[in-house]
Each structure stands twice: as C-alpha cells, then as structure tokens.
N, C-alpha and C positions, 0 to 999 in steps of 0.2 A: 370767356374772358378775353381771349386774343381778338375776337371780332369786336368786342367793346373797345379794346385798346386801339385797334385800327381806326374805328369810328372817331374816337377822341383825338387821335393824331391828325386825322383829316380836318376835324373841326379846328384844331390848333393851327394848322397851316392856313386855313381861311382867316382866322383871327390875326395871324402874323401879316398876311397880305393887306388886310384892312388897316392894321395899325401903322404900317409903313407907307401907305398910300400918300403920295405927294410929300414925302419927307426927305427925299434925296437918297434914301437907303433902300430903294426898291430892289436893286440888284442883289443886295445881301439877303433880303427876304426871299427872293427867287431861289437863291442857292439853298437856303434852309428848307423851304417848302419843297424844292426838288428832291432833297434827300428824304424828307418825310414821305413824299408820294412814291419815291423809289421803293421804300420798305413796306408801304401799305398796298401797293398795287402790282408790282412787277412779278411776273411768273418766271422770269429767267434767272432770278437771283435766289439761290437756295436759302438765304437768310431773310427773305421777305416774309411778312406775316402770312399771306395766303399759302405759301409753300410750307411754312411751319405747321399751319393748321392741317393741311393735307397730310403731312407726314405723321402728325399725331393721330389722325383718323385712320390711317392705313397701317400704322405700325402695331403689330401684334406681338413682337418680340419683347423680351425684357430690356429695360434700359441698360446701356453699356456699363453703368456703375455697379450693376449686379453681377457682372462676370467675375469669376475668380481671378486673382492675380497669378496663381500658380495652378497648373493643371497637369496631373500625371499623364493623362491620356494624350494631351497635345503639348508636351513640354518643348518641342522644337519650334512651335509657331512664334513668329516675331511680334504679333499683336497682343500677346498675353503678358 
C-alpha cells in the first residue's frame, strides 16, 4: 500500500506541475512537488516512504504500543 501511495504522490506532483505551467505560480508548485518528492524518494529522511517500507520489512519486534506500561523486572527504566 505504501508503494502505491508513493506512486500516487509522484503522479500528483506531475499533475501539479502541469496545472501550474505558465500560471505565474510555478514557484509555489515547485515547493509543493519538492516536498512530495522529498518524502517519496529520499533515503536520508527516516520519515520518507522508502525508509518506512524498509523498516516494516526488517522489523520483527512487536510494535511499541504492545509494550507494557509497567514492568516489575525493569521498573527503573526510563522508557517504560
């Protein structure tokens, strides 16, 4: 689903550029499409879609929301 969402966002950025061609608002369209392309292609941003996909594929641990709020064994840990 994330790959499909990324493809749709890339398609949307192409539509935005087409819609704003010769309108005088090209700069604003570049900012929007730059942000879209940032999240659909950058590997350096942990919030980019490719990195989220990789994390989901490589993550075998339970999600953080399944961790107990209180643990007798690790009661001194700050992240619980």
